[in-house]
MIDOSE-1310 file (N, C-alpha, C; in nm, 2 decimals, decimal comma, always signed):
residues 92
mler	+9,16/+10,63/-18,53/+9,26/+10,68/-18,62/+9,32/+10,56/-18,70; +9,35/+10,58/-18,83/+9,42/+10,48/-18,91/+9,55/+10,53/-18,95; +9,65/+10,44/-18,94/+9,78/+10,46/-18,99/+9,80/+10,36/-19,11; +9,86/+10,42/-19,22/+9,87/+10,33/-19,34/+10,02/+10,33/-19,39
tlrn	+10,06/+10,21/-19,43/+10,19/+10,19/-19,48/+10,18/+10,10/-19,61; +10,22/+10,15/-19,72/+10,22/+10,06/-19,84/+10,33/+9,96/-19,83; +10,30/+9,83/-19,83/+10,39/+9,72/-19,82/+10,46/+9,69/-19,95; +10,38/+9,68/-20,05/+10,43/+9,64/-20,18/+10,33/+9,69/-20,29
hhte	+10,34/+9,64/-20,41/+10,24/+9,68/-20,51/+10,11/+9,61/-20,49; +10,09/+9,52/-20,39/+9,97/+9,45/-20,38/+9,90/+9,47/-20,24; +9,97/+9,51/-20,14/+9,91/+9,52/-20,01/+9,95/+9,65/-19,94; +9,86/+9,69/-19,85/+9,88/+9,80/-19,76/+9,86/+9,75/-19,62
avtf	+9,94/+9,80/-19,53/+9,92/+9,77/-19,39/+9,84/+9,88/-19,33; +9,72/+9,85/-19,27/+9,64/+9,95/-19,21/+9,64/+9,92/-19,06; +9,68/+10,02/-18,98/+9,69/+10,00/-18,84/+9,57/+10,08/-18,78; +9,49/+10,01/-18,71/+9,37/+10,07/-18,64/+9,42/+10,11/-18,50
vlpt	+9,40/+10,24/-18,46/+9,46/+10,30/-18,34/+9,35/+10,36/-18,26; +9,34/+10,33/-18,13/+9,25/+10,39/-18,03/+9,33/+10,43/-17,90; +9,27/+10,52/-17,82/+9,33/+10,54/-17,69/+9,33/+10,42/-17,61; +9,42/+10,41/-17,51/+9,43/+10,29/-17,43/+9,30/+10,26/-17,35
dipp	+9,24/+10,36/-17,30/+9,12/+10,33/-17,21/+8,99/+10,38/-17,25; +8,98/+10,43/-17,38/+8,85/+10,47/-17,43/+8,81/+10,40/-17,56; +8,71/+10,31/-17,55/+8,64/+10,27/-17,43/+8,72/+10,17/-17,35; +8,68/+10,15/-17,22/+8,76/+10,06/-17,14/+8,74/+9,92/-17,18
gpvs	+8,84/+9,83/-17,14/+8,83/+9,69/-17,17/+8,88/+9,65/-17,31; +8,87/+9,53/-17,34/+8,92/+9,48/-17,47/+8,84/+9,53/-17,59; +8,91/+9,56/-17,70/+8,85/+9,61/-17,82/+8,91/+9,53/-17,94; +8,83/+9,49/-18,03/+8,88/+9,43/-18,16/+8,82/+9,50/-18,27
vvgd	+8,89/+9,50/-18,39/+8,84/+9,56/-18,51/+8,78/+9,44/-18,59; +8,65/+9,46/-18,63/+8,58/+9,35/-18,69/+8,52/+9,40/-18,82; +8,55/+9,32/-18,93/+8,51/+9,37/-19,06/+8,50/+9,26/-19,17; +8,48/+9,30/-19,29/+8,47/+9,21/-19,40/+8,60/+9,14/-19,42
fndw	+8,71/+9,20/-19,38/+8,84/+9,13/-19,40/+8,87/+9,02/-19,31; +8,79/+9,01/-19,20/+8,80/+8,89/-19,11/+8,67/+8,82/-19,09; +8,58/+8,83/-19,19/+8,45/+8,77/-19,18/+8,37/+8,81/-19,06; +8,39/+8,93/-19,01/+8,31/+8,99/-18,90/+8,33/+8,90/-18,77
qpgi	+8,44/+8,84/-18,75/+8,47/+8,76/-18,64/+8,54/+8,83/-18,53; +8,47/+8,86/-18,42/+8,53/+8,93/-18,30/+8,65/+8,86/-18,25; +8,75/+8,93/-18,20/+8,87/+8,88/-18,14/+8,98/+8,84/-18,23; +8,96/+8,83/-18,36/+9,07/+8,79/-18,45/+9,17/+8,90/-18,45
halr	+9,13/+9,03/-18,46/+9,22/+9,14/-18,46/+9,19/+9,23/-18,34; +9,24/+9,18/-18,22/+9,23/+9,25/-18,10/+9,34/+9,36/-18,09; +9,30/+9,48/-18,04/+9,39/+9,59/-18,03/+9,48/+9,56/-17,90; +9,61/+9,59/-17,92/+9,71/+9,56/-17,81/+9,77/+9,70/-17,77
prkd	+9,81/+9,71/-17,64/+9,87/+9,83/-17,59/+10,00/+9,86/-17,67; +10,03/+9,99/-17,69/+10,15/+10,04/-17,75/+10,23/+10,13/-17,64; +10,35/+10,15/-17,67/+10,43/+10,24/-17,57/+10,39/+10,38/-17,57; +10,32/+10,43/-17,68/+10,28/+10,57/-17,68/+10,15/+10,60/-17,61
gkrs	+10,09/+10,50/-17,53/+9,97/+10,53/-17,46/+9,85/+10,50/-17,54; +9,86/+10,44/-17,65/+9,75/+10,40/-17,74/+9,75/+10,25/-17,75; +9,65/+10,20/-17,82/+9,64/+10,05/-17,85/+9,61/+10,04/-18,00; +9,66/+9,93/-18,06/+9,64/+9,92/-18,20/+9,65/+9,77/-18,25
vtve	+9,61/+9,75/-18,37/+9,63/+9,63/-18,44/+9,65/+9,66/-18,59; +9,73/+9,58/-18,66/+9,76/+9,61/-18,80/+9,70/+9,49/-18,88; +9,64/+9,53/-18,99/+9,58/+9,43/-19,08/+9,63/+9,46/-19,22; +9,68/+9,35/-19,29/+9,73/+9,36/-19,43/+9,61/+9,35/-19,52
lpie	+9,59/+9,45/-19,61/+9,47/+9,46/-19,70/+9,52/+9,48/-19,84; +9,45/+9,42/-19,94/+9,49/+9,44/-20,08/+9,47/+9,59/-20,12; +9,56/+9,64/-20,20/+9,55/+9,78/-20,24/+9,43/+9,79/-20,34; +9,38/+9,91/-20,35/+9,27/+9,94/-20,44/+9,15/+9,86/-20,41
sths	+9,12/+9,85/-20,28/+9,00/+9,78/-20,24/+8,93/+9,86/-20,13; +8,80/+9,83/-20,11/+8,72/+9,90/-20,01/+8,67/+9,80/-19,91; +8,68/+9,84/-19,78/+8,64/+9,75/-19,67/+8,55/+9,82/-19,57; +8,46/+9,74/-19,52/+8,37/+9,78/-19,41/+8,42/+9,72/-19,28
fryl	+8,41/+9,80/-19,17/+8,45/+9,75/-19,04/+8,38/+9,83/-18,93; +8,39/+9,78/-18,81/+8,35/+9,85/-18,69/+8,44/+9,80/-18,58; +8,43/+9,87/-18,46/+8,50/+9,82/-18,34/+8,40/+9,76/-18,25; +8,45/+9,65/-18,18/+8,37/+9,59/-18,08/+8,44/+9,59/-17,95
aagd	+8,38/+9,65/-17,85/+8,43/+9,66/-17,72/+8,36/+9,57/-17,62; +8,41/+9,56/-17,50/+8,34/+9,48/-17,39/+8,20/+9,52/-17,38; +8,12/+9,43/-17,34/+7,97/+9,46/-17,32/+7,90/+9,47/-17,45; +7,95/+9,41/-17,56/+7,88/+9,41/-17,69/+7,86/+9,55/-17,74
ywfn	+7,95/+9,64/-17,71/+7,95/+9,78/-17,75/+8,02/+9,80/-17,89; +7,94/+9,82/-17,99/+7,99/+9,84/-18,13/+8,00/+9,99/-18,15; +8,11/+10,03/-18,22/+8,12/+10,17/-18,25/+8,21/+10,19/-18,38; +8,20/+10,31/-18,44/+8,27/+10,33/-18,57/+8,39/+10,42/-18,54
denv	+8,47/+10,43/-18,64/+8,59/+10,51/-18,64/+8,55/+10,64/-18,71; +8,57/+10,75/-18,63/+8,53/+10,88/-18,68/+8,63/+10,94/-18,79; +8,74/+10,88/-18,80/+8,85/+10,93/-18,89/+8,87/+10,85/-19,02; +8,76/+10,78/-19,06/+8,77/+10,70/-19,18/+8,73/+10,77/-19,31
dyqd	+8,75/+10,71/-19,42/+8,71/+10,77/-19,55/+8,57/+10,81/-19,56; +8,48/+10,72/-19,51/+8,34/+10,74/-19,51/+8,26/+10,64/-19,43; +8,13/+10,67/-19,41/+8,05/+10,57/-19,34/+7,95/+10,51/-19,44; +7,91/+10,39/-19,42/+7,82/+10,32/-19,50/+7,71/+10,26/-19,41
gpns	+7,60/+10,32/-19,39/+7,50/+10,27/-19,30/+7,57/+10,26/-19,16; +7,56/+10,15/-19,09/+7,61/+10,14/-18,96/+7,77/+10,11/-18,96; +7,83/+10,10/-19,07/+7,97/+10,06/-19,08/+8,06/+10,18/-19,12; +8,19/+10,17/-19,07/+8,29/+10,26/-19,12/+8,35/+10,19/-19,25
rlht	+8,39/+10,27/-19,34/+8,45/+10,22/-19,47/+8,59/+10,28/-19,49; +8,68/+10,21/-19,54/+8,81/+10,26/-19,58/+8,84/+10,20/-19,72; +8,92/+10,28/-19,79/+8,96/+10,25/-19,92/+9,12/+10,24/-19,92; +9,17/+10,13/-19,97/+9,32/+10,12/-19,97/+9,37/+10,17/-20,10
């Protein structure tokens, strides 16, 4: 799930949200906005029983991303704008 907040006329805060234990272990969001580097945007536990990480992205832009979990398990977000091949895509 994605939560979005417009920060100003130039950026949008996109929060990537997953359940705390599905999949188990550490998970990070990896995409073109962080040069596909695992661990830079690791999801952290929240008080509501989920985990999340927020990334500031320029408005009116499109980004590819995937999640990377323990054991080299890559997966997509089912609630995004669209899929592009193996990647999830979002438009700000």
